[in-house]
All heavy atoms as an XYZ file, in Angstrom:
819
protein
N     -46.986     52.210      8.411
C     -47.061     50.963      7.615
C     -45.775     50.774      6.757
O     -45.200     49.753      6.680
C     -48.279     50.805      6.684
C     -48.215     49.764      5.659
S     -49.462     48.642      6.293
C     -49.611     47.737      4.900
N     -45.309     51.954      6.129
C     -44.114     51.883      5.202
C     -42.937     51.687      6.221
O     -41.909     50.998      5.840
C     -43.949     53.088      4.481
O     -43.793     54.284      5.319
N     -43.003     52.181      7.406
C     -41.821     51.876      8.334
C     -41.782     50.425      8.690
O     -40.560     49.839      8.755
C     -42.038     52.702      9.757
C     -41.765     54.175      9.542
O     -41.086     54.558      8.465
O     -42.339     54.959     10.351
N     -42.848     49.797      8.987
C     -42.884     48.360      9.275
C     -42.446     47.530      8.059
O     -41.631     46.594      8.213
C     -44.263     47.861      9.769
C     -44.663     48.383     11.109
C     -45.879     47.676     11.522
C     -46.087     48.093     12.966
N     -47.156     47.362     13.598
N     -42.826     48.026      6.841
C     -42.431     47.259      5.714
C     -40.794     47.447      5.504
O     -40.206     46.453      5.163
C     -43.162     47.865      4.455
C     -42.976     47.073      3.143
C     -43.377     45.655      3.249
C     -43.768     47.808      2.069
N     -40.435     48.634      5.694
C     -38.981     48.913      5.632
C     -38.254     48.016      6.610
O     -37.158     47.498      6.342
C     -38.635     50.380      5.840
N     -38.769     48.003      7.880
C     -38.220     47.245      8.888
C     -38.081     45.652      8.543
O     -37.203     45.065      8.735
C     -38.880     47.395     10.181
C     -38.345     46.794     11.482
C     -39.052     47.168     12.645
O     -39.666     48.220     12.817
O     -39.265     46.304     13.585
N     -39.299     45.272      8.032
C     -39.272     43.785      7.548
C     -38.311     43.460      6.468
O     -37.535     42.452      6.446
C     -40.709     43.497      7.121
C     -41.801     43.218      8.176
C     -43.064     42.944      7.525
C     -41.345     41.939      8.850
N     -38.286     44.405      5.426
C     -37.351     44.335      4.427
C     -35.902     44.260      4.850
O     -35.078     43.567      4.409
C     -37.593     45.334      3.226
C     -38.733     45.224      2.317
C     -38.931     46.358      1.497
C     -38.557     43.808      1.577
N     -35.511     45.166      5.694
C     -34.209     45.271      6.339
C     -33.933     43.980      7.022
O     -32.763     43.422      6.857
C     -34.131     46.500      7.164
C     -32.735     46.639      7.772
C     -32.599     47.831      8.733
O     -33.510     48.596      8.869
O     -31.567     47.940      9.521
N     -34.835     43.487      7.775
C     -34.637     42.206      8.477
C     -34.478     41.085      7.645
O     -33.516     40.123      7.801
N     -35.227     41.123      6.463
C     -35.024     39.985      5.454
C     -33.627     40.054      4.741
O     -32.991     39.084      4.670
C     -36.163     40.133      4.465
C     -35.962     39.226      3.237
C     -36.205     37.950      3.366
C     -35.502     39.649      2.024
C     -36.033     37.017      2.257
C     -35.338     38.797      0.920
C     -35.620     37.573      1.106
N     -33.258     41.306      4.463
C     -31.926     41.461      3.754
C     -30.860     41.045      4.748
O     -29.756     40.473      4.371
C     -31.804     42.909      3.246
C     -32.494     43.133      1.994
C     -33.472     44.215      1.949
C     -32.448     42.318      0.816
C     -34.305     44.379      0.831
C     -33.126     42.574     -0.223
C     -34.035     43.547     -0.275
O     -34.858     43.818     -1.376
N     -30.833     41.491      5.995
C     -29.915     41.127      7.026
C     -29.816     39.666      7.177
O     -28.794     39.005      7.265
C     -30.227     41.820      8.371
C     -30.030     43.220      8.362
O     -29.217     43.734      7.546
N     -30.539     43.867      9.335
N     -31.040     38.956      7.171
C     -31.090     37.480      7.274
C     -30.431     36.921      6.113
O     -29.660     35.952      6.173
C     -32.602     36.989      7.469
C     -32.749     35.545      7.417
C     -32.405     34.868      8.546
C     -33.176     34.965      6.205
C     -32.621     33.354      8.569
C     -33.405     33.561      6.265
C     -33.098     32.879      7.408
N     -30.806     37.506      4.831
C     -30.204     36.942      3.602
C     -28.649     37.027      3.711
O     -28.011     36.063      3.324
C     -30.939     37.661      2.422
C     -30.333     37.209      1.169
C     -31.072     37.951      0.057
N     -30.419     37.615     -1.223
C     -30.480     38.343     -2.278
N     -31.109     39.430     -2.325
N     -29.767     37.895     -3.325
N     -28.154     38.158      4.074
C     -26.662     38.455      4.176
C     -26.058     37.358      5.121
O     -25.001     36.799      4.864
C     -26.345     39.822      4.529
C     -26.513     40.809      3.419
C     -26.202     42.186      3.899
O     -25.332     42.363      4.866
O     -26.678     43.146      3.266
N     -26.747     37.202      6.243
C     -26.210     36.334      7.214
C     -26.157     34.895      6.791
O     -25.272     34.113      6.830
C     -27.094     36.368      8.385
O     -26.797     35.299      9.492
N     -27.239     34.469      5.953
C     -27.349     33.098      5.452
C     -26.267     33.035      4.328
O     -25.523     31.858      4.162
C     -28.705     32.880      4.851
C     -29.845     32.466      5.988
S     -29.469     31.137      6.835
C     -29.153     31.836      8.511
N     -26.081     33.978      3.579
C     -24.966     33.905      2.432
C     -23.658     33.760      3.055
O     -22.864     33.124      2.568
C     -25.086     35.148      1.532
C     -26.286     35.219      0.632
C     -26.345     36.407     -0.205
O     -25.595     37.407      0.098
O     -27.228     36.424     -1.106
N     -23.315     34.500      4.163
C     -22.101     34.406      4.798
C     -21.959     32.918      5.325
O     -20.852     32.277      5.290
C     -21.906     35.340      5.919
C     -21.753     36.732      5.500
C     -21.660     37.764      6.618
C     -21.521     39.255      6.087
N     -21.508     40.163      7.234
N     -22.986     32.368      5.941
C     -22.876     31.180      6.504
C     -22.686     30.024      5.449
O     -21.935     29.147      5.629
C     -24.178     30.716      7.261
C     -24.347     31.392      8.608
C     -25.630     30.921      9.255
N     -25.545     31.638     10.592
C     -26.700     31.443     11.425
N     -27.608     30.534     11.081
N     -26.682     32.053     12.551
N     -23.377     30.247      4.241
C     -23.182     29.335      3.245
C     -21.747     29.363      2.649
O     -21.116     28.434      2.319
C     -24.179     29.529      2.017
C     -25.560     28.903      2.375
C     -26.651     29.801      2.414
C     -25.713     27.549      2.591
C     -27.944     29.138      2.568
C     -26.918     27.017      2.921
C     -28.124     27.785      2.873
N     -21.261     30.607      2.626
C     -19.859     30.863      2.153
C     -18.906     30.066      3.080
O     -17.963     29.416      2.527
C     -19.443     32.244      2.039
C     -20.138     32.963      0.817
O     -20.665     32.295     -0.031
O     -20.239     34.216      0.807
N     -19.149     30.213      4.405
C     -18.267     29.575      5.329
C     -18.358     28.064      5.166
O     -17.413     27.415      5.137
C     -18.661     29.896      6.720
C     -18.004     31.221      7.155
C     -18.289     31.548      8.677
N     -18.851     32.753      8.797
C     -19.996     33.149      9.471
N     -20.621     32.224     10.075
N     -20.305     34.360      9.472
N     -19.601     27.420      4.992
C     -19.827     26.049      4.776
C     -19.117     25.581      3.445
O     -18.467     24.608      3.556
C     -21.257     25.748      4.711
C     -21.947     25.772      6.152
C     -23.502     25.465      5.878
C     -21.403     24.613      7.033
N     -19.265     26.433      2.436
C     -18.581     26.107      1.190
C     -16.995     25.983      1.409
O     -16.491     25.047      0.829
C     -18.904     27.097      0.211
C     -18.531     26.679     -1.244
C     -19.053     27.639     -2.307
O     -19.705     28.626     -2.037
O     -18.768     27.399     -3.481
N     -16.570     27.002      2.112
C     -15.069     27.003      2.419
C     -14.718     25.721      3.135
O     -13.597     25.101      2.844
C     -14.656     28.182      3.098
C     -14.615     29.442      2.218
O     -14.540     29.286      0.932
N     -14.823     30.649      2.806
N     -15.613     25.316      4.131
C     -15.200     24.139      4.917
C     -15.229     22.875      4.069
O     -14.372     21.983      4.220
C     -16.150     24.090      6.109
C     -15.937     25.074      7.289
C     -16.920     25.018      8.336
N     -16.664     23.763      9.194
C     -17.546     23.396     10.086
N     -18.582     24.095     10.314
N     -17.200     22.323     10.782
N     -16.203     22.831      3.235
C     -16.299     21.635      2.324
C     -15.157     21.676      1.265
O     -14.590     20.600      1.073
C     -17.617     21.742      1.590
C     -18.781     21.084      2.343
C     -19.906     21.949      2.651
C     -18.717     19.800      2.820
C     -20.922     21.427      3.424
C     -19.871     19.283      3.474
C     -20.962     20.113      3.788
N     -14.640     22.780      0.886
C     -13.546     22.826      0.042
C     -12.228     22.237      0.758
O     -11.545     21.602      0.207
C     -13.281     24.318     -0.581
C     -14.230     24.765     -1.608
O     -14.956     23.760     -2.120
O     -14.375     25.873     -1.775
N     -12.125     22.780      1.970
C     -11.008     22.276      2.805
C     -11.049     20.779      2.947
O     -10.059     19.976      3.000
C     -10.885     23.049      4.132
C     -10.414     24.395      3.900
C      -9.997     25.114      5.263
N     -11.154     25.065      6.265
C     -11.964     26.111      6.495
N     -12.087     27.122      5.714
N     -12.862     25.933      7.418
N     -12.307     20.342      3.370
C     -12.422     18.842      3.623
C     -12.076     18.076      2.280
O     -11.507     16.930      2.404
C     -13.937     18.555      3.987
C     -14.205     18.750      5.428
C     -15.789     18.516      5.675
C     -13.473     17.656      6.364
N     -12.555     18.681      1.143
C     -12.291     17.928     -0.066
C     -10.807     17.944     -0.327
O     -10.302     16.956     -0.776
C     -12.992     18.725     -1.223
C     -12.846     18.070     -2.535
C     -13.596     18.667     -3.733
O     -14.252     19.811     -3.338
O     -13.534     18.185     -4.797
N      -9.997     18.932      0.053
C      -8.533     18.997     -0.131
C      -7.894     17.961      0.861
O      -6.995     17.353      0.320
C      -8.041     20.353      0.256
C      -8.303     21.435     -0.883
O      -8.713     21.138     -1.986
O      -8.237     22.623     -0.566
N      -8.546     17.900      1.997
C      -7.952     16.866      2.943
C      -8.050     15.509      2.336
O      -7.202     14.575      2.467
C      -8.574     17.059      4.289
C      -8.032     18.326      5.008
C      -8.794     18.571      6.288
N      -8.287     17.636      7.349
C      -8.860     17.398      8.514
N      -9.764     18.311      8.846
N      -8.454     16.504      9.386
N      -9.404     15.162      1.849
C      -9.619     13.876      1.349
C      -8.735     13.558      0.085
O      -8.274     12.441     -0.043
C     -11.114     13.712      0.909
C     -12.011     13.466      2.143
C     -13.037     14.356      2.495
C     -11.806     12.198      2.825
C     -13.779     14.019      3.592
C     -12.663     11.969      3.972
C     -13.677     12.772      4.205
N      -8.398     14.684     -0.674
C      -7.590     14.477     -1.796
C      -6.121     14.145     -1.311
O      -5.444     13.191     -1.884
C      -7.446     15.669     -2.736
C      -8.701     15.868     -3.533
O      -9.466     14.984     -3.700
O      -8.870     17.063     -4.010
N      -5.651     14.774     -0.256
C      -4.424     14.380      0.286
C      -4.332     13.111      0.878
O      -3.370     12.320      0.667
C      -4.061     15.454      1.429
C      -3.587     16.815      0.890
C      -3.359     17.889      2.018
C      -3.070     19.176      1.528
N      -2.782     20.157      2.504
N      -5.411     12.625      1.591
C      -5.443     11.248      2.047
C      -5.481     10.231      0.984
O      -4.835      9.152      1.024
C      -6.735     11.025      2.922
C      -6.691     11.666      4.414
C      -8.067     11.624      4.930
C      -5.628     10.870      5.171
N      -6.169     10.576     -0.055
C      -6.183      9.620     -1.252
C      -4.811      9.479     -1.741
O      -4.373      8.369     -2.094
C      -7.198     10.156     -2.293
C      -7.265      9.186     -3.491
C      -8.308      9.733     -4.519
O      -8.843     10.902     -4.391
O      -8.524      9.014     -5.594
N      -4.182     10.651     -1.927
C      -2.733     10.533     -2.531
C      -1.827      9.722     -1.495
O      -0.939      8.985     -1.982
C      -2.243     11.920     -2.635
C      -2.820     12.757     -3.765
O      -3.371     12.109     -4.686
N      -2.723     14.046     -3.809
N      -2.065      9.865     -0.236
C      -1.242      9.068      0.723
C      -1.539      7.557      0.576
O      -0.558      6.702      0.620
C      -1.443      9.533      2.140
C      -0.920     10.937      2.454
C      -1.257     11.473      3.739
N      -0.382     10.916      4.891
C      -0.506     11.155      6.177
N      -1.598     11.871      6.570
N       0.261     10.679      7.025
N      -2.832      7.316      0.506
C      -3.176      5.852      0.289
C      -2.624      5.268     -0.967
O      -2.120      4.204     -1.073
C      -4.726      5.669      0.334
C      -5.203      5.578      1.651
C      -6.062      6.625      2.153
C      -4.805      4.630      2.628
C      -6.631      6.609      3.411
C      -5.496      4.623      3.822
C      -6.240      5.398      4.276
N      -2.598      6.213     -2.033
C      -2.019      5.648     -3.265
C      -0.543      5.453     -3.153
O      -0.024      4.430     -3.677
C      -2.181      6.717     -4.490
C      -3.664      6.830     -4.967
O      -4.516      5.777     -4.565
O      -4.091      7.814     -5.580
N       0.106      6.300     -2.480
C       1.523      6.134     -2.114
C       1.801      4.862     -1.430
O       2.724      4.088     -1.652
C       2.106      7.401     -1.427
O       3.395      7.210     -0.976
N       0.934      4.578     -0.277
C       1.162      3.499      0.520
C       0.917      2.085     -0.384
O       1.605      1.261     -0.208
C       0.209      3.522      1.629
C       0.544      4.355      2.796
C      -0.537      4.405      3.888
C       1.844      3.925      3.564
N      -0.108      2.221     -1.261
C      -0.397      1.145     -2.096
C       0.776      0.835     -2.878
O       1.129     -0.327     -3.243
C      -1.726      1.382     -2.925
C      -2.033      0.152     -3.782
C      -3.333      0.477     -4.614
O      -3.631      1.754     -4.826
O      -3.869     -0.387     -5.166
N       1.432      1.814     -3.536
C       2.602      1.648     -4.367
C       3.806      1.033     -3.620
O       4.360      0.092     -4.061
C       3.091      3.040     -4.945
O       1.916      3.592     -5.682
C       4.274      2.836     -5.882
N       4.004      1.460     -2.323
C       5.031      0.872     -1.485
C       4.671     -0.511     -1.210
O       5.671     -1.416     -1.208
C       5.050      1.635     -0.108
C       5.726      2.940     -0.242
C       5.825      3.591      1.190
N       6.480      4.868      1.311
C       6.547      5.555      2.231
N       5.911      5.245      3.466
N       7.104      6.676      2.233
N       3.336     -0.916     -0.797
C       3.087     -2.199     -0.590
C       3.288     -3.176     -1.732
O       3.717     -4.325     -1.674
C       1.724     -2.405      0.009
C       1.627     -2.008      1.521
C       0.791     -0.949      1.891
C       2.354     -2.580      2.464
C       0.630     -0.568      3.280
C       2.376     -2.342      3.725
C       1.514     -1.291      4.111
N       2.899     -2.623     -2.854
C       3.025     -3.454     -4.191
C       4.617     -3.730     -4.378
O       4.977     -4.799     -4.778
C       2.399     -2.727     -5.347
C       0.941     -2.712     -5.347
O       0.311     -3.514     -4.693
N       0.384     -1.816     -6.098
N       5.380     -2.684     -4.193
C       6.803     -2.869     -4.367
C       7.392     -3.960     -3.307
O       8.176     -4.763     -3.628
C       7.567     -1.531     -4.157
O       8.875     -1.578     -4.230
N       6.857     -3.816     -2.032
C       7.425     -4.732     -1.119
C       6.926     -6.120     -1.452
O       7.670     -7.115     -1.292
C       6.844     -4.400      0.269
C       7.494     -3.059      0.903
C       6.738     -2.780      2.196
C       8.978     -3.509      1.260
N       5.763     -6.213     -2.012
C       5.090     -7.606     -2.257
C       6.023     -8.235     -3.409
O       6.346     -9.388     -3.400
C       3.641     -7.492     -2.810
C       3.015     -8.820     -3.076
C       1.578     -8.612     -3.471
O       1.048     -7.507     -3.828
O       0.867     -9.525     -3.385
N       6.326     -7.336     -4.319
C       7.155     -7.792     -5.521
C       8.584     -8.376     -4.876
O       9.058     -9.423     -5.342
C       7.422     -6.762     -6.526
C       6.256     -6.378     -7.446
C       6.482     -5.291     -8.253
O       7.553     -4.722     -8.360
O       5.456     -4.797     -8.896
N       9.165     -7.606     -4.033
C      10.395     -8.072     -3.360
C      10.229     -9.286     -2.574
O      11.117    -10.119     -2.637
C      10.925     -6.960     -2.468
C      11.484     -5.707     -3.173
C      11.929     -4.628     -2.290
C      12.365     -3.408     -2.959
N      12.762     -2.318     -2.113
N       9.096     -9.470     -1.869
C       8.934    -10.634     -1.106
C       8.761    -11.894     -2.060
O       9.307    -12.961     -1.825
C       7.634    -10.496     -0.140
C       7.140    -11.853      0.398
C       8.002     -9.493      0.924
N       7.934    -11.698     -3.149
C       7.878    -12.799     -4.008
C       9.196    -13.178     -4.718
O       9.505    -14.281     -5.012
C       6.934    -12.355     -5.196
C       5.479    -12.205     -4.710
O       5.197    -12.855     -3.667
N       4.553    -11.531     -5.302
N       9.979    -12.177     -5.066
C      11.408    -12.452     -5.623
C      12.182    -13.100     -4.583
O      12.881    -14.177     -4.921
C      12.054    -11.019     -5.910
C      13.297    -11.181     -6.701
C      13.798     -9.766     -7.141
O      12.879     -8.933     -7.613
O      14.976     -9.519     -6.957
N      12.146    -12.806     -3.290
C      12.971    -13.456     -2.184
C      12.398    -14.874     -2.128
O      13.181    -15.839     -1.983
C      12.963    -12.732     -0.950
C      13.645    -11.412     -1.085
C      13.381    -13.525      0.239
C      13.485    -10.477      0.170
N      11.120    -15.121     -2.111
C      10.581    -16.448     -2.011
C      11.060    -17.318     -3.176
O      11.266    -18.461     -2.975
C       8.986    -16.282     -1.946
N      11.093    -16.784     -4.366
C      11.535    -17.432     -5.433
C      12.887    -17.820     -5.348
O      13.368    -19.052     -5.643
C      11.430    -16.724     -6.816
C      11.812    -17.320     -8.026
C      11.620    -16.448     -9.275
C      12.138    -17.248    -10.459
N      13.193    -16.568    -10.949
N      13.880    -16.934     -4.825
C      15.241    -17.170     -4.640
C      15.421    -18.336     -3.544
O      16.218    -19.206     -3.694
C      16.047    -15.972     -4.099
C      16.153    -14.825     -5.260
O      15.910    -15.243     -6.401
O      16.392    -13.712     -4.863
N      14.672    -18.383     -2.437
C      14.666    -19.320     -1.547
C      14.295    -20.579     -2.066
O      15.017    -21.693     -1.800
C      13.725    -19.001     -0.366
C      13.525    -20.196      0.579
C      14.236    -17.833      0.439
N      13.322    -20.730     -2.934
C      12.991    -22.033     -3.564
C      14.055    -22.590     -4.297
O      14.365    -23.715     -4.390
C      11.732    -21.859     -4.448
C      10.399    -21.903     -3.664
C       9.185    -21.675     -4.695
C       7.821    -21.551     -3.825
N       6.719    -21.412     -4.823
N      14.688    -21.514     -5.125
C      15.900    -21.941     -5.997
C      16.902    -22.598     -5.166
O      17.652    -23.423     -5.575
C      16.330    -20.735     -6.932
C      15.368    -20.381     -7.934
O      14.451    -21.125     -8.270
O      15.528    -19.280     -8.377
N      17.220    -21.871     -3.990
C      18.263    -22.236     -3.163
C      17.959    -23.735     -2.621
O      18.851    -24.524     -2.435
C      18.485    -21.328     -1.950
C      19.224    -20.093     -2.539
C      19.330    -21.838     -0.850
C      19.181    -18.891     -1.559
N      16.701    -23.825     -2.127
C      16.397    -25.258     -1.715
C      16.483    -26.286     -2.779
O      16.951    -27.395     -2.523
C      14.834    -25.250     -1.228
C      14.721    -24.561      0.207
C      13.253    -24.584      0.578
C      13.035    -23.985      1.900
N      11.557    -23.988      2.394
N      16.158    -26.013     -4.007
C      16.334    -26.977     -5.131
C      17.740    -27.192     -5.290
O      18.133    -28.398     -5.383
C      15.751    -26.388     -6.397
C      14.353    -26.911     -6.642
C      13.812    -26.499     -8.037
N      12.736    -25.542     -7.774
C      12.510    -24.412     -8.347
N      13.458    -23.938     -9.146
N      11.503    -23.674     -8.099
N      18.569    -26.230     -5.201
C      20.024    -26.390     -5.450
C      20.617    -27.211     -4.256
O      21.427    -28.152     -4.543
C      20.763    -25.040     -5.498
O      20.199    -24.306     -6.515
C      22.217    -25.145     -5.606
N      20.146    -27.033     -2.991
C      20.640    -27.764     -1.946
C      20.298    -29.240     -2.081
O      21.017    -30.076     -1.788
C      20.017    -27.258     -0.599
C      20.652    -26.037     -0.120
C      20.029    -25.493      1.234
O      18.958    -25.867      1.477
N      20.780    -24.647      1.906
N      19.069    -29.450     -2.455
C      18.610    -30.835     -2.679
C      19.469    -31.607     -3.752
O      19.850    -32.787     -3.581
C      17.046    -30.943     -3.138
O      16.318    -30.276     -2.129
C      16.597    -32.246     -3.281
N      19.699    -30.853     -4.852
C      20.460    -31.419     -5.857
C      21.952    -31.671     -5.421
O      22.538    -32.787     -5.671
C      20.558    -30.476     -7.124
O      19.235    -30.159     -7.504
C      21.400    -31.035     -8.220
N      22.427    -30.771     -4.638
C      23.874    -30.977     -4.110
C      23.872    -32.154     -3.121
O      24.762    -32.897     -3.126
C      24.270    -29.627     -3.380
C      24.599    -28.575     -4.313
O      24.721    -28.775     -5.495
N      24.684    -27.334     -3.761
N      22.812    -32.243     -2.366
C      22.706    -33.440     -1.405
C      22.784    -34.722     -2.111
O      23.451    -35.776     -1.654
C      21.559    -33.254     -0.442
C      21.756    -32.350      0.580
C      20.488    -32.313      1.517
N      20.530    -31.179      2.497
C      19.659    -30.253      2.763
N      18.473    -30.481      2.229
N      19.736    -29.296      3.651
N      21.975    -34.778     -3.199
C      21.941    -35.940     -3.982
C      23.296    -36.242     -4.646
O      23.730    -37.379     -4.591
C      20.847    -35.869     -5.098
C      19.397    -36.109     -4.730
C      18.488    -35.933     -5.860
N      17.116    -35.778     -5.461
C      16.258    -35.072     -5.943
N      16.584    -34.378     -7.053
N      15.015    -34.966     -5.489
N      23.926    -35.326     -5.156
C      25.256    -35.473     -5.751
C      26.184    -36.037     -4.653
O      27.119    -36.777     -4.859
C      25.796    -34.186     -6.340
C      25.141    -33.763     -7.661
C      25.452    -32.549     -8.302
O      26.153    -31.703     -7.589
N      25.227    -32.161     -9.572
N      26.217    -35.297     -3.383
C      27.105    -35.768     -2.296
C      26.866    -37.182     -2.008
O      27.759    -37.907     -1.844
C      26.915    -34.812     -1.093
C      27.382    -33.460     -1.379
C      27.586    -35.507      0.166
C      27.143    -32.374     -0.407
N      25.608    -37.666     -1.929
C      25.281    -38.904     -1.608
C      25.712    -39.924     -2.744
O      26.425    -40.883     -2.374
C      23.716    -39.074     -1.457
N      25.569    -39.535     -3.880
C      26.057    -40.407     -5.080
C      27.573    -40.471     -4.984
O      28.121    -41.606     -5.173
C      25.588    -39.823     -6.347
C      24.093    -40.067     -6.643
C      23.645    -39.300     -8.057
O      24.452    -38.808     -8.708
O      22.490    -39.251     -8.117
N      28.218    -39.354     -4.772
C      29.637    -39.324     -4.686
C      30.142    -40.210     -3.530
O      31.250    -40.952     -3.644
C      30.197    -37.918     -4.563
C      30.022    -37.195     -5.929
O      29.802    -37.660     -6.855
N      30.138    -35.796     -5.716
N      29.493    -40.056     -2.357
C      29.852    -40.904     -1.311
C      29.726    -42.386     -1.543
O      30.633    -43.263     -1.278
C      29.016    -40.677     -0.105
O      29.087    -39.221      0.218
C      29.398    -41.314      1.202
N      28.646    -42.788     -2.279
C      28.486    -44.137     -2.711
C      29.579    -44.628     -3.585
O      30.119    -45.696     -3.485
C      27.069    -44.450     -3.275
C      25.897    -44.396     -2.358
C      24.621    -44.362     -3.093
C      25.947    -45.468     -1.347
N      29.843    -43.781     -4.588
C      30.884    -44.004     -5.530
C      32.296    -44.251     -4.814
O      33.078    -45.165     -5.176
C      31.107    -42.938     -6.604
C      29.932    -43.008     -7.618
O      29.041    -43.950     -7.613
O      29.726    -41.848     -8.315
N      32.567    -43.420     -3.869
C      33.884    -43.450     -3.124
C      33.778    -44.748     -2.286
O      34.861    -45.508     -2.304
C      34.022    -42.338     -2.202
C      34.254    -40.992     -3.070
C      35.053    -42.514     -1.306
C      34.212    -39.722     -2.145
N      32.723    -45.197     -1.723
C      32.621    -46.376     -1.057
C      32.865    -47.526     -1.973
O      33.568    -48.508     -1.675
C      31.228    -46.521     -0.266
O      31.111    -45.588      0.638
N      32.209    -47.464     -3.127
C      32.356    -48.649     -4.090
C      33.877    -48.753     -4.535
O      34.476    -49.806     -4.576
C      31.580    -48.392     -5.370
C      30.176    -48.627     -5.119
O      29.825    -49.158     -4.091
O      29.291    -48.128     -5.890
N      34.536    -47.514     -4.815
C      35.952    -47.511     -5.049
C      36.792    -48.208     -3.955
O      37.682    -48.912     -4.285
C      36.403    -46.154     -5.621
C      35.717    -45.696     -6.819
C      37.967    -46.119     -5.654
C      35.906    -44.286     -7.254
N      36.559    -47.846     -2.814
C      37.287    -48.304     -1.640
C      37.070    -49.836     -1.585
O      38.100    -50.579     -1.267
C      36.804    -47.606     -0.314
C      37.356    -46.226     -0.158
C      36.970    -45.712      1.195
C      37.389    -44.332      1.486
N      37.005    -43.704      2.666
N      35.983    -50.375     -1.820
C      35.556    -51.711     -1.677
C      36.384    -52.441     -2.826
O      37.021    -53.557     -2.590
C      34.040    -52.012     -1.859
C      33.333    -51.643     -0.671
C      33.705    -52.609      0.541
O      33.839    -53.786      0.296
O      33.688    -52.069      1.614
N      36.414    -51.890     -4.036
C      37.194    -52.484     -5.111
C      38.545    -52.551     -4.848
O      39.258    -53.556     -5.180
C      36.902    -51.782     -6.433
C      35.413    -52.034     -6.866
C      35.178    -51.208     -8.206
C      33.723    -51.558     -8.682
N      33.376    -50.741     -9.887
N      39.124    -51.421     -4.210
C      40.531    -51.454     -3.952
C      40.935    -52.500     -2.903
O      42.014    -53.031     -2.917
C      40.989    -50.044     -3.467
C      41.005    -48.986     -4.556
C      41.348    -47.683     -3.941
C      42.077    -49.255     -5.534
N      40.062    -52.620     -1.920
C      40.230    -53.617     -0.872
C      40.336    -54.993     -1.486
O      40.982    -55.990     -1.046
C      39.252    -53.660      0.240
C      39.344    -52.538      1.183
C      38.356    -52.434      2.212
C      38.398    -51.325      3.139
N      37.287    -51.311      4.035
N      39.371    -55.279     -2.417
C      39.256    -56.595     -3.055
C      40.527    -56.903     -3.856
O      40.939    -58.015     -3.967
C      37.943    -56.727     -3.943
C      36.795    -56.700     -2.962
C      37.906    -58.044     -4.678
C      35.466    -56.640     -3.768
N      41.045    -55.950     -4.530
C      42.086    -56.193     -5.462
C      43.354    -56.440     -4.728
O      43.903    -56.593     -3.958
C      42.402    -55.020     -6.377
O      41.342    -54.400     -6.896
């Protein structure tokens, strides 16, 4: 009876050691996964920063384009007015 009890206890302890090793391996795997997720999170943060920077540059360029269009419109108006003034002056010179 004591032999069977010793055999059962040995089996239990072997099973326990086996399970502890498996849990240790799983814990290590989860730690590695957590590290990988942390690295991915850092990469996403880096990408977000890059995209934010690019978005700011795009907004700045869009503003510059609007300013250029406004300037062109103003220049066109001035050219048209100057052309009319030149025409008026030519007409007055012809009349005189």
